[in-house]
C-alpha positions, -999 to 999 in steps of 0.1 A, spaced: 690 -458 -487 715 -442 -482 734 -419 -453 731 -391 -483 694 -409 -496 681 -402 -462 699 -364 -453 686 -359 -491 647 -369 -485 646 -354 -444 659 -318 -465 633 -320 -495 602 -323 -471 609 -304 -444 613 -271 -467 586 -273 -491 569 -281 -456 585 -246 -446 577 -232 -475 544 -243 -482 542 -217 -442 564 -196 -451 535 -194 -478 504 -189 -458 497 -225 -467 475 -243 -431 491 -279 -419 535 -280 -421 525 -315 -405 485 -318 -412 466 -339 -439 459 -308 -452 498 -309 -471 519 -333 -490 552 -328 -478 547 -342 -447 530 -376 -442 495 -376 -417 513 -372 -385 479 -367 -366 481 -380 -336 523 -376 -330 526 -342 -339 485 -329 -324 478 -315 -294 513 -309 -279 520 -279 -263 495 -255 -237 477 -226 -252 491 -213 -222 529 -218 -230 516 -203 -276 507 -177 -265 526 -144 -275 548 -172 -303 542 -164 -343 514 -186 -357 541 -199 -382 561 -212 -353 533 -229 -338 518 -240 -372 555 -255 -380 555 -276 -350 565 -312 -367 573 -330 -339 561 -361 -313 568 -341 -279 569 -314 -260 611 -316 -245 609 -277 -236 582 -287 -207 605 -317 -191 636 -305 -192 633 -284 -164 656 -255 -180 664 -233 -153 673 -198 -156 708 -181 -173 710 -221 -189 727 -218 -225 702 -242 -247 709 -263 -279 682 -282 -296 688 -304 -326 668 -296 -362 651 -267 -345 625 -265 -378 605 -234 -378 617 -227 -340 591 -226 -320 611 -250 -290 636 -229 -294 620 -196 -290 601 -214 -261 632 -224 -249 645 -191 -247 618 -179 -226 624 -200 -198 661 -193 -192 653 -159 -195 677 -132 -207 707 -138 -193 704 -170 -209 709 -184 -247 687 -207 -263 711 -219 -297 689 -238 -328 702 -265 -349 692 -271 -386 706 -278 -422 678 -271 -440 677 -230 -450 644 -229 -456 631 -242 -422 659 -217 -410 649 -182 -426 613 -198 -406 628 -198 -373 645 -161 -380 608 -148 -389 594 -158 -361 626 -154 -341 621 -118 -349 582 -115 -346 591 -128 -312 612 -98 -304 639 -133 -288 670 -113 -283 687 -144 -264 685 -168 -297 713 -177 -324 697 -203 -352 729 -224 -368 731 -236 -399 742 -275 -388 737 -315 -395 733 -326 -364 762 -351 -368 785 -326 -367 777 -298 -346 793 -268 -349 792 -253 -311 825 -260 -295 839 -286 -261 816 -283 -228 795 -253 -237 757 -257 -236 736 -267 -202 710 -289 -217 707 -309 -252 670 -316 -267 656 -322 -299 624 -327 -305 617 -355 -327 645 -355 -351 672 -381 -336 658 -408 -349 655 -392 -385 692 -396 -388 708 -422 -404 743 -419 -377 723 -419 -342 759 -431 -331 774 -400 -342 747 -375 -337 748 -386 -298 788 -388 -297 787 -345 -302 763 -340 -282 779 -356 -251 809 -333 -267 790 -302 -268 774 -303 -232 789 -288 -202 801 -318 -172 774 -325 -157 754 -310 -181 718 -328 -188 698 -351 -228 668 -341 -232 648 -346 -258 610 -367 -271 619 -385 -297 600 -417 -307 613 -450 -299 599 -486 -309 589 -511 -275 600 -545 -279 605 -564 -316 584 -557 -351 586 -576 -378 604 -561 -398 584 -564 -433 558 -549 -407 580 -520 -397 584 -508 -431 549 -509 -439 541 -484 -407 571 -465 -412 555 -453 -448 530 -434 -419 553 -400 -415 589 -396 -409 584 -393 -371 588 -431 -367 608 -439 -398 643 -448 -376 626 -453 -342 652 -469 -322 636 -495 -300 642 -484 -262 673 -510 -251 691 -502 -281 683 -457 -279 697 -470 -242 725 -486 -251 740 -464 -280 735 -437 -253 756 -450 -225 783 -461 -255 781 -426 -258 792 -422 -217 759 -409 -207 747 -425 -176 709 -421 -158 699 -433 -185 662 -426 -185 631 -435 -204 597 -422 -203 569 -432 -227 539 -400 -233 521 -413 -258 518 -444 -268 504 -447 -302 474 -480 -314 473 -486 -348 442 -468 -352 462 -435 -352 476 -447 -389 445 -467 -403 436 -440 -426 472 -432 -440 477 -474 -439 448 -482 -456 454 -454 -481 488 -465 -494 471 -498 -495 481 -518 -463 457 -543 -448 459 -523 -411 441 -555 -403 465 -579 -406 488 -558 -393 471 -545 -361 484 -572 -338 526 -567 -346 521 -531 -338 500 -525 -313 509 -503 -287 546 -508 -301 555 -473 -311 556 -452 -284 566 -412 -282 591 -406 -253 612 -384 -231 645 -396 -233 665 -386 -201 705 -390 -199 737 -369 -181 776 -365 -191 790 -375 -160 807 -348 -139 844 -345 -138 877 -323 -127 896 -316 -149 914 -346 -145 884 -368 -159 878 -381 -129 846 -380 -109 841 -347 -86 831 -354 -54 813 -321 -40 799 -306 -4 773 -283 -23 781 -256 -47 796 -236 -15 821 -258 -10 832 -270 -52 846 -248 -71 831 -252 -109 851 -280 -131 862 -269 -162 836 -252 -188 813 -252 -159 794 -216 -155 805 -205 -118 
């Protein structure tokens, strides 16, 4: 599948999911929606009720991710956060709460219907420190060194050019900025034919990178301190209903895929640097002037 067709497929499926939700239909990513194949348990039970309290119902229903990056990213008051592939906006709205009125939360999405849904959810939530941007995660419409934290929820794996996504992410982060995303990863070798069958399960799984490949791509983009922490490991039973409906012999492929796919929290950092690009040696915030682009 070409890069263009991958993009068009993602836009079409997620646009349809947004239209269903905007029209009052439940299950943006559940079995009741034909727009996105049944992604439970990938997209179920990711948020605590205490987190979603007060959020618009459609923002919660439109969650199509595989994790809860806002709960793991250790966001601080006053920070600027960017959510890649922000969808209906749940992670942007949660981030906005965490960074507070002195902070800023951006959401980036390429699908007009999702952006319309997200902006309506922003209006309902009364979030004034939020901006939703139209664009592609391979070409982030923000300046260099402008963001403290980049989050994403099961979106980078859907890109046909993950190297470019990670380079763009590195570019917009300030020195010392943090990469903190939820994504699906592959743990070990899975035969290509079998992997293709499993990828029919849901868009959340399609395009997932093997752990070592993810590490290598982050390192090549310039990141350091790379950590990949599995948060939910999937069994073949999780996909039995959907795969069986697709005519796939689940029992035959079970030994080859059991425990090989997982949601994971992926952390990395852009190195802190002074104006010449050399690593900064600092005795603490009281005696070090901020590097170019850093907040005081």
